[in-house]
C-alpha positions in Angstrom: -16.1 -2.7 19.8 -13.8 -0.3 20.0 -12.7 2.0 16.7 -14.3 3.0 13.5 -16.2 -0.7 12.5 -18.6 -1.1 10.0 -22.0 -2.9 11.3 -22.4 -6.2 10.5 -25.3 -5.7 8.2 -23.3 -3.5 6.0 -20.3 -6.1 5.9 -22.8 -9.0 4.8 -24.8 -7.5 2.7 -21.3 -6.0 0.6 -20.1 -9.8 0.6 -23.2 -10.0 -1.8 -23.2 -7.7 -4.0 -19.3 -7.4 -4.5 -16.9 -8.7 -7.0 -13.9 -8.1 -5.6 -12.5 -8.2 -1.8 -10.1 -5.9 -2.4 -9.4 -3.1 -5.7 -5.9 -2.0 -5.5 -5.3 1.3 -7.5 -2.2 3.4 -8.3 1.4 2.9 -8.4 2.7 -0.3 -10.2 6.2 -0.8 -10.4 9.1 -3.1 -11.4 12.0 -3.4 -9.5 15.6 -5.3 -9.8 16.9 -5.7 -6.2 20.6 -6.6 -5.5 21.5 -7.7 -1.8 23.7 -6.8 0.0 25.1 -3.6 -1.6 28.1 -1.9 0.0 29.1 1.1 -2.3 29.3 1.5 -6.0 32.6 0.3 -7.4 34.9 3.0 -9.4 35.1 3.5 -12.8 33.7 0.2 -14.8 34.6 -2.2 -11.9 32.6 -5.1 -9.9 31.9 -5.8 -7.0 29.8 -9.4 -5.6 26.5 -9.6 -4.4 24.8 -12.4 -2.6 21.3 -12.2 -4.1 19.5 -10.7 -6.7 15.8 -10.9 -7.2 12.4 -9.4 -9.5 9.6 -7.9 -7.8 6.8 -6.0 -8.5 6.4 -3.0 -6.1 5.0 0.6 -5.5 1.8 1.4 -3.2 -0.6 -0.4 -5.1 1.3 -3.6 -7.0 3.0 -4.4 -3.4 -0.5 -4.5 -1.9 -2.3 -6.2 -4.6 0.1 -9.2 -4.2 0.2 -9.2 -0.3 -3.6 -9.2 -0.2 -3.8 -12.1 -3.1 -1.4 -14.5 -1.1 -3.6 -13.6 2.0 -6.4 -14.8 -0.1 -7.7 -11.7 -1.1 -9.7 -12.2 -4.2 -7.9 -8.8 -5.8 -8.4 -6.3 -9.0 -5.0 -4.3 -10.1 -5.6 -1.0 -11.1 -3.1 1.4 -12.8 -0.5 2.2 -15.8 2.2 0.0 -17.3 4.3 0.2 -20.3 4.3 -1.3 -24.1 7.7 -2.7 -22.8 9.0 -6.0 -21.1 9.2 -4.8 -17.8 4.9 -4.3 -18.5 5.0 -8.0 -19.5 6.9 -9.4 -16.6 4.3 -7.3 -14.3 1.1 -8.5 -15.7 2.5 -12.5 -15.4 4.0 -12.3 -12.0 0.7 -10.4 -11.0 -1.5 -12.9 -12.7 1.1 -15.9 -10.9 -0.7 -14.8 -7.5 -4.2 -14.7 -9.0 -4.5 -10.9 -8.9 -7.1 -9.8 -11.8 -5.0 -7.8 -14.6 -8.0 -6.8 -16.8 -7.9 -3.1 -15.6 -4.6 -2.7 -15.6 -4.0 0.1 -18.7 -1.3 0.0 -21.3 -0.3 2.0 -24.5 1.8 2.5 -26.7 5.1 4.6 -25.9 4.6 4.2 -22.2 7.3 3.4 -20.0 6.7 0.7 -16.9 7.7 2.9 -13.6 10.6 1.3 -13.0 13.6 0.9 -9.9 17.3 -0.5 -9.4 16.4 -0.9 -5.6 20.5 -1.5 -3.9 19.6 -2.4 -0.8 22.0 -2.6 2.3 23.0 -5.3 4.8 21.0 -2.9 7.5 17.8 -3.3 5.0 17.9 0.6 4.0 17.8 0.6 -0.2 18.9 3.4 -1.7 17.4 3.5 -5.6 17.3 4.8 -8.7 14.2 5.3 -10.3 12.5 6.0 -13.4 8.7 7.5 -13.9 6.5 5.3 -15.9 2.8 5.3 -16.5 1.4 5.9 -13.2 0.9 9.5 -13.9 -0.8 8.8 -17.0 -3.8 5.8 -16.8 -7.3 7.3 -16.1 -10.1 5.5 -14.9 -12.8 5.8 -17.4 -16.5 5.7 -16.5 -16.7 2.6 -18.4 -14.1 1.0 -16.3 -15.8 2.9 -12.9 -18.6 0.1 -12.3 -16.3 -3.0 -12.0 -13.2 -1.3 -10.4 -15.5 0.0 -7.4 -17.3 -3.6 -7.0 -15.0 -4.4 -3.8 -15.5 -4.9 -0.3 -12.6 -2.7 0.3 -10.9 -0.2 -2.1 -7.4 1.2 -2.0 -5.6 4.3 -3.6 -2.0 3.7 -3.2 0.3 6.4 -4.5 -1.5 9.6 -4.5 0.8 12.4 -5.3 2.3 10.2 -8.3 -0.6 9.5 -10.6 -0.6 12.8 -12.0 -3.5 12.3 -14.8 -5.6 11.1 -11.7 -4.7 13.3 -9.3 -6.0 16.5 -10.8 -9.7 15.2 -9.3 -10.5 11.9 -10.8 -8.8 9.9 -7.6 -11.4 11.8 -5.4 -14.1 11.2 -8.1 -13.3 7.5 -8.3 -13.0 7.2 -4.0 -16.6 8.9 -4.0 -18.3 6.4 -6.0 -16.3 3.8 -4.3 -17.6 5.0 -0.8 -21.2 5.3 -2.1 -21.4 1.7 -3.7 -20.5 0.6 -0.1 -16.8 -0.1 -0.1 -14.4 0.6 2.4 -11.7 3.1 1.2 -8.0 3.0 2.4 -5.9 5.9 0.7 -1.6 5.8 0.9 0.3 8.6 -0.5 3.4 9.7 -2.2 4.5 13.2 -0.6 7.2 14.7 0.6 6.2 18.3 1.4 3.3 21.0 2.1 3.0 21.1 -1.9 1.7 17.7 -2.1 -1.3 18.6 0.3 -4.0 19.6 -2.4 -3.8 16.3 -3.9 -4.3 14.6 -1.2 -6.6 17.1 0.8 -9.0 16.6 -2.2 -9.4 12.2 -1.9 -9.5 12.6 1.9 -13.5 13.5 2.5 -14.0 9.9 0.5 -11.2 8.7 2.6 -12.4 5.6 5.7 -8.7 4.7 6.5 -5.4 7.2 5.5 -2.6 5.2 6.0 0.8 7.8 5.3 4.0 6.9 6.9 4.8 8.8 9.8 7.6 11.1 7.7 4.8 11.8 5.0 2.5 13.2 7.6 5.0 15.5 9.0 5.4 16.2 6.0 2.4 17.1 4.6 1.1 19.0 7.4 4.5 20.4 9.3 3.2 19.2 12.7 5.6 16.9 14.5 3.0 15.4 17.1 1.2 12.5 15.8 -2.1 13.3 17.4 -2.0 16.7 16.1 -1.4 15.6 12.4 -4.2 12.8 13.0 -6.5 15.7 13.8 -5.4 17.5 11.0 -6.4 14.8 8.4 -9.6 13.9 10.4 -10.6 17.9 9.9 -10.4 17.1 6.4 -12.5 14.5 6.5 -10.9 11.4 7.0 -12.6 9.1 9.2 -9.3 7.5 11.0 -5.4 7.4 10.4 -3.0 4.9 10.8 0.6 6.1 10.6 2.9 3.5 10.1 6.3 4.5 12.1 8.8 1.8 10.7 10.7 0.5 13.5 8.6 2.1 16.4 5.1 0.2 14.8 2.1 1.8 14.3 -0.3 4.6 15.4 -4.0 4.7 15.1 -6.6 7.8 16.2 -10.2 8.2 14.7 -12.8 10.6 14.4 -14.3 9.6 17.7 -10.9 10.6 19.2 -9.8 6.8 20.0 -6.6 6.0 19.8 -3.5 3.4 20.2 -0.3 2.9 19.6 1.1 -0.9 18.3 4.7 -1.8 18.6 6.6 -3.5 16.1 7.6 -7.0 15.6 11.2 -7.6 16.8 12.6 -9.4 13.2 15.5 -9.5 11.5 15.2 -6.9 8.9 16.6 -8.2 5.3 14.7 -5.4 3.4 12.6 -2.7 3.7 10.9 -2.0 0.3 7.1 -2.2 0.0 6.9 -2.7 4.1 4.1 0.3 4.4 2.6 -0.8 1.4 2.6 -4.8 2.5 0.9 -3.1 5.9 -2.3 -1.9 3.5 -2.6 -5.3 2.7 -2.9 -6.8 6.2 -5.0 -4.2 7.1 -7.8 -5.0 4.3 -7.7 -8.4 5.2 -8.4 -7.7 8.5 -11.4 -5.5 7.5 -12.6 -8.0 5.2 -12.4 -10.8 7.8 -14.4 -8.6 10.1 -11.6 -8.0 12.5 -12.2 -5.5 15.5 -9.3 -2.6 14.8 -6.7 -3.5 16.8 -6.6 -6.9 15.7 -6.8 -5.2 12.4 -3.5 -3.0 12.9 -1.7 -6.1 14.4 -2.2 -8.0 11.2 -1.1 -5.0 9.3 1.9 -5.0 11.3 2.7 -8.9 10.6 2.7 -8.5 7.1 4.9 -5.3 6.9 7.3 -7.0 9.3 7.0 -10.5 7.4 7.7 -8.3 4.3 11.2 -6.8 6.0 12.3 -10.4 6.3 12.7 -11.5 2.4 14.4 -9.0 -0.4 11.7 -7.3 -2.3 8.2 -6.3 -2.0 6.2 -9.3 -0.8 8.6 -12.0 -0.4 8.1 -13.0 3.1 4.4 -13.0 2.9 3.2 -16.2 2.4 -0.5 -16.8 3.1 -3.2 -15.5 6.0 -2.4 -18.1 7.8 1.0 -18.1 8.5 0.9 -14.3 8.8 -1.9 -14.9 11.4 0.2 -17.2 13.0 2.8 -14.5 12.7 0.9 -11.6 14.5 -0.2 -13.9 17.4 3.1 -15.3 18.5 6.2 -13.1 17.5 8.1 -11.2 20.1 7.2 -7.5 19.6 10.0 -4.7 20.4 10.2 -2.8 23.7 8.7 0.7 23.3 
């Protein structure tokens, strides 16, 4: 079997001792989304839209709900405010069966929130208020619970300000030592974000940024060169999401491939990369080979884009797997 595969004996051993299939730690946000957005009305005017919805989003939030929808026993780890948006985020996570016992809330914290104006082509300019993602911190008392997972995901490195000063790396290291498979996604826009990212890479099995983030961090345009850059810093494998161009995989053995995107009618691209992370985790938990795992992740991200708001198009594992097997891909 090609790719960075986990030995079957290790997978079976983890199944015997873990509490969760998936821990998703990091960026949780409340989104209010409207579609289709054309322009801001002048003065105090009002333009009609066809749809308005609410969603839990963010690099960890989208992944947590999408994974739960596909059957993974999921633990949410992050920070939200002691406010109405935080109440709704907790309610929504629990609605899908996500364990919220390690979501932190403190008086005075605000829930990270966005007003997302989604255009007819799926692009989504937004207004965002930063919140408690930058304040939460995993304590030693919480650590044993959150690392008792088959797959441990850190989503939003670069936004977790209290955690990014070394604690995210410690938590990932503990998760790996406990036998979890680790995945990492980032929120990065320049080489200035590289120190926080570099600190976690030695404890990362699969590094899953967008290609834009990978290029912003490294200054390298070529995907293979960017992947080698991260692998030299300790990552076992890189999986770059390419938007409408699919995904690219390369691991420390030199094995690589490119997966085309699915040919879909896009409604909203909010959370597509984060949904990809959930599908990737499902493939890992199921023990799929790496190419099947990336294809399932691609399917999850594509289905996400067919609805308004993060996870809207993701229904179940069976639905996603059938889509992965039967849907047409775009010409490369």
